[in-house]
N, C-alpha and C positions, 0 to 999 in steps of 0.2 A: 594624556600625553600620547601620542602614537609612539610605537615601538618600532625598532629598526627590523628590517626583514631582507631576506634573502630570496631572489628569485628560486621561484619553487623548482626549475628545472636544473639550476645550478646546485640546489640544496640536495635535491636526489642523487645527483652526481657525485657529489662531495662526501656524503653521508648515507649510511643505511638507516630507514626508518625502522623502528618495530612499533608495533600496535597492541593495544590491550582493550578489549571491550567489556562491559559488564550492563547487559542488556534486562531491563525490568518489564515484565508484563504483568498487569492485574488481572487477574481471573475473573470469570462472569460468572462467579457462583451467586446463587440467590441471597446468600448473607456472609457476613464477614468471616474472616478466618477463624476468628477465636470465639466469637460471640453470635447470638441473633438479629443483631442489627439489619436492615436490609441493605444488601450491596446494589447502589443506584446510582444513578449520575443526575445530577441537574436539582436535587431537591433544596430545597430552603435550608441555610447554613445551621448546622447543628440540630437537624430533626430526624438524623438517622443514627442516633446513638443510644448506647446502653452504658449501665455504670463500666461495663467491663471495658468499653470502647475507648473510654478515657482514664481507666486504671484507676476507678475509685476505691478506698479501702474495702475489703472482704469481698471484692468481685472476682470470681475465677472465671478462668477461659478454659473452654473446650474445642477441641480440635475440627474443624470443618472436614467431614471426610470426603466430600467432593472435591475439596481445595486439593486434598492430597493425590486423589485420582488425576486430577487434571495435572498435578504437577509430575506426577508419574507418565501420563501419555506424552507430556513434553521431552522429559529424559527418554523415553523409547523412540521418539521421532529423531532424536538428536544423535541416538545410536549410545547413548550413555548405558552405564551398568547402574542397575537401581540397587539400592542398601537395602538388607536383609533387615537392619535395624538401624534408624537414625533419630537424633534426638534435637529439640528446640534449645536454644539459649537465650541469654539476656543480653543484649549489645546495649550498652550502658553509655547513654549520653545525653544532653541537656540541650532540647529546642522548644520553643515556644508550642511547636504544633505537635509534639511528643509530650503529652500531659504526664504520662509516667514515669518518665524520666528513662526509659528504655524502650528498646525495640525488639518484638520477640523475632528471633531471624534463626540459621542455623549456622553454626562456625565450623568446627573440623568434623561434623556428622552430616553432610548433605544427604537429601533423598536421592541424588543422581550424580554419576561422576564419569570421568573418562570417556568423554564421547568426540564427536567430530562431524563437521556440516561441511558436504561440498557447496559452493555456490557456483553461479555463472554470471561471468560479467556483460557488460552491454555488448562487446565485440564477439561474445560465445565462445571465450576461453573459460577454463574451470581452475579452483581454487579452494582448496581444503583449509577449513578453520579449525584449530585443534580445541575441543573444550575441555576446560577443568572440572566443570560443577553446574549442578543446576539445583537450588536450594529454595526452599520455604522460607516467607517471611509475612511480615505486614507492613501497610502502608502507613504514612504519617498523616498527618491533617494537612490543612493548606494555610498558611500566612498570607493574607492580603495587606499591602503596605499601602497607606493613603496619604497622598499629597508629595510622595517622590516622583521622579521622573520614569515614565514608562512601568509604574507599579514596582519599581525597586524601591529598597529599604534607604540608600543613600537619599537623603534630603525629606524623607517622610515624616508626616506629623504624629502617626500612631500608627497600629497594625492590628489587623482582625485576624481572628483563628477562626476558621471552620472544621471541626472535628468529623465531618461526614464521611472523610475518606479515610480516617483514622481504622485502622484494624482491616481496610480492604485486603484481600488475598494476593501477594505477589509471589510470581517465580523470577529469581535473579540468576540469569545464566552467565558464567564467567569464562572468557577465553583463557588459555594458554598465550604465552607471546604469540604473536602472530608475525611470522618472520618470512623475508622473500619477497614481500608484495612491492617494493621499490616504488619508481612512479605510479605505480597503479593503487597504490595506498590509501587515498580518498576514495576511490572507486569501489576496492575491496572491502572498505568500512560500511559504506553505504550498502553495498549489493549484501552483504551479512545481514544487516539488520533487516534491509528489506525480505530476505529470504524468511528469516526468522517470521517476521510479521504474516506473511502469507501462511505460514507452517501454522501458526497460532489460528488463525481462520481456520484451516483445512482441519485443525484438530476440534474446532467448536469449542476453546477451552476461554477464549476471549475476542469481543469485537476489535480488539487490536486497532482502534481509533487513535492516531499516533496524536490528532491533536486536541484530542481528550486527554492525553497524557497516558493512555492505556499502555504504551509501549514507549520507552525512554531509554537513552543510553547515555553511559558514562565513558568517555571517549580517552583512553588513555595513548599518548605519544611519547617515544624517546628517539634518541638519534644516537648512533655509533659510529665509530672510525670505518668498520669494515664488516661484514657477515660473521668473521671469525673474533672480532672483538667482544669484550664483555658488553653488556645490557648497559645503555646509558640511564641517565637520570630522567624520570618521566613525569610529566602533567597529566592530571586528569580533569576534563572537561566535565562539566556534572549537566545532567538533566537535558540531553540534546533529543528533541523529539520531531525533526524531520529530516528526510534523506539528505537535501541540500544541506542541511546545516551541520549534519556529521561529515560530509564531504568538506565543506567551508574550513571547519573546525581541524580536520586532519592537515590541510592544505597549509591552513595559518600557522598551526603549531611548528610543523614542519621547517617554514620559513623561518619564523620567529627563533627557533631553538638553533637553526644552522647561524643565523647571524649571531647570535650569543657565543657560539662554541668558536666562529672563526673570529672572532675577536680576542678568543682567549679567556671569555668568562665561563661560568657554570651556571646549567641550568638549576633553576631552582625547584624542588620538588615540592608542589604544590596543587590545591583545588583550582580550576580556574571555570569562568561562566562563559559561554558563547554570547556573541552579539548578535542583533538583527543585521549587522553590516559582514557578517561572517569572521569578523575579527573574535578573540578571546581576551577576557581582562582578569586579572589576579584574585583569586578568593584568598584561601587560608594556606599556610605552609603545611603541609602533610608529610609525616613521618611514615616509613613502612612499620614502624613498632606503634602504631596507634592504639592507646591504651583503651580499649573499649570494655575491659575489665569482663571480658566473656564468663558466664558460667552456667552450667545448665539450668533449664526453667524448672523451676522445682515445682511448678503446680502444673505441669503437664508430662504422663508417661511418654516412653519414646513410641516413636512410630514404626510398626514391625510389618509390612506388607507382605502378605504370604507369597511364595513363588507362584501359587495357583491364581492368585488374583492378579498379580503381574501378568501372566501367560493370559489371562482373560483380557485384560486390556490391550496387550499386543496385538491378539487377534481382532479387535476392534477398531484398531485404527485404520483410517481412510487411507485412500492413494496420497503420496504425497504430492505438494505442488510441482517441483521437477519431473517425476514420473507422469504425473497428468498433464504437463505441457508437451512432453515428448509424444504421448499417446495422442491427445487431442492436434497437434502438428500432422500427425500423419493421417487420421481421420478427416481430417479438413483439408488436408492437401495443402497445405502451407509450408513455405521455406523456412529454415533456422532464422533468416532476417525477419520474415514476417512476422513468425511467432515472437519474436523479442519485441517489434516494434507493439504488438498487441500487447503484450506484458507491461512495457514501458508506460502505453497509453491508459494503463488502468481498465482495458476493455474484456479480461479473457473471461471474468465471471460474466459480464453482460453478453458475450457473443455465446458462450456455454448455454447461459439460460434461452437465449433467444434460439438458437439449434434445439433445445428443448421442446421450445412450443412450436416446433415446426418446421423449420426450414433447413437451408444447409449452413455448413460453416463459411463456406466461399461468400454466400450471400448475406450471412449476419455481419462479417467482416466489413464487406463492402458499405452496409449502411452505419455501423459503429466509428468506423475508421475513416469514413467520409464526410459526407453531410453532417452526422450528429457530433463529430469530432470538430468541425468546423463551428457548430453553433455553440458547442460547449467553449470553445476558445473565445468565440466574439462575446459571449456571456462572463467569459472568466470566470466558469465553476466547472467544475469534476464533470466526466462523463455520466456519472450514476446519479447525479444530482438534476439530469436534463428531466423535463415533465414529461417524461416517455417512457413505455415498460419494453422487456423484452417481447412481450406478447402482442404488443401494437406492432413493434417492427415485425415480427415473423408474419403479422395479419397482412400488413403491406406488402410483403413480398410475395404472400400468396395472392395478391390482386395481381400482382404484375406477372407471376407464372401462369395465371390463369389467362393472362391477355386483357383483363380489364382495365388495367393501368400500363401505359409506359414508362420507364424510368423516368422521363421527363415530367410527366403528368404525378408519379408518385412523390417526387420531390416536392412538388407543390402539395400533395397531401399531407406529407410529412409537416411541411411548415403550418398547416391546420392542426395536426396532433400536437405539433409543440406550444400551438398558441392555445390550448384548451379546448378545442372545438370538439372534441370527440375521437373515438376510434377511429381508425382507416375508413372503413365503409362507411361510417355516418359524413365523415368528411367529404369524401369522393362524391356522396350523393347529394351533400347540401351544396355543395361547389360545381355540381355537375361535370366532374373530371374525367369519368369513365371513357375509355376509348369508344367510340363510335364504330361497331363492327356489323352493322346491318348494311347487307349489300345495296338495299335500296337507296337508303340516305347516302351512301358512298358514290355509288352510280350518277347521282343525282347531283354531285360536288363535282366528280370528275367530267360528266357532259359539261357542265356549267364552264368549268376550267377549261376545257377542249374549244368550247365555243368563243371562249376570248382568246384564245392563241393558236389560230387555226394554224399559222406556220409552224408551231410546233409540231402538231400532227403530222404535217409534210414532210417534217424531219424524219420523225421516227419511220415513218413508211419507207422513207429512203434510205432507211438502215442504220440511222444515228439514233439508236436506241437511248443512249446517255442522255438523248432531249427530254425523254420522259421525267427526269428529275424536276423539271420544272412546272410540269403538270402536278406531280407530288406534292412540290411545294406549295402551292396554289391551293390544292385541298387541305393541307394541314394547316394553312394560314384561315382556310375558311370554318374550319372545324376547331379552330384555338389550340390545333396540336394534339385532339383526342381522336384522330384517324387511326386505324392500323397502317402503317407507310407501306409495308410489305404487300397488303391486301389492295390499297390504292394503286400500286404500282401494277400488279396484275391486272387490275380492273382497266387501266390505263390500255394495257398493250391489247387487252381483249376488243376493246372499244375501237382501236385504231387500226388493229390488224384483222379484226374479225369481220 
């Protein structure tokens, strides 16, 4: 049954939205957080497990040191304070994919806390997100429901459980209430998660592939009468793993909750589930005092990173994405708008790699944001999934820069590269597409064109030099676009006026 909604613009005029985001990132360690099972994606179900992964009696956990280091890297990148000592705890609840009936997590002693992250919206404005904490925990397994609609449990005949993901190291980043976003709340939420995704990749702590669930967000939304009023009742939409989905969830929940409040109703505090059409549906009622019966994990000692180790990690941090974008925009002579377009198209890393392969930022941008972007759109795939490498694009531009290809010929060569016919040099040679630069061959074509158009030569001699364009066009046609048009024009003028 569809729910009553208020127009979004009216909703944000009447109510003040407040957000809260809990973002989970799977860490790219070689093994799981508390045992030696491989941490990998795509293996046969239940093949990447040990007794510890599934909580068999007598199996003891051991902390993954690299997982701790990655958590500290994330905390430092988010401006957090790093705890001198912290503990793991048992978060007790039962799901079939959590076979030991508890999740090893952190409760009141996170590894990192009190941070903030500045994000940039598509219009270039900036917004600061307050971060309460970043804590370490493990992932659960995965349930697959068979026979229900769209893989959901409703109507399913039975369920299968894969424990390969059980124990994969996670860091969960929890914001404080995000206030003041107003009508920009959907964009703020999506931009925040996008910024985190970019940071995870820059830090090298995760592949951060959202389609694989490496990064997913629990989206909390509440409304209040005004910015001075107490916080309203929130809903939490679980495990949203697309930027568009995050925007849709925030818009929908604002419109849904506003309609309830306007009718004098009360918003129910509950978990919800995002749907493919951008709506959400009710899950279970959730209280602020959920009794997970947290208690310290008795099988793990406290984690106490030394100040020296933390400083070593801090010094090893790479340039953060926002600073890097500003630097590259200056080096590549791109405006703020051009750089935002590059980022939004997912082309930044591709352009950077193309520049590193030996061309200019402007030239690399021309190809990736032009012909290649159109090819990706036509094929309905991401830029990075096109069958062409940055090195090939740099090689293509080198052929243009050397005069061996015109831009028009280069586009034909690119078609061959995308078709899997080889590198630009190979395609240009096989298709006979290189520019004809030999004066002898060009003069023969010029003479032939002049002989066929004697009136044009007379016009040029009479001072109408623009008439030379007709001869240049005829030569370009005769050479199938392979002639150097500038050189052809010079030869025409020499022949007619010499």
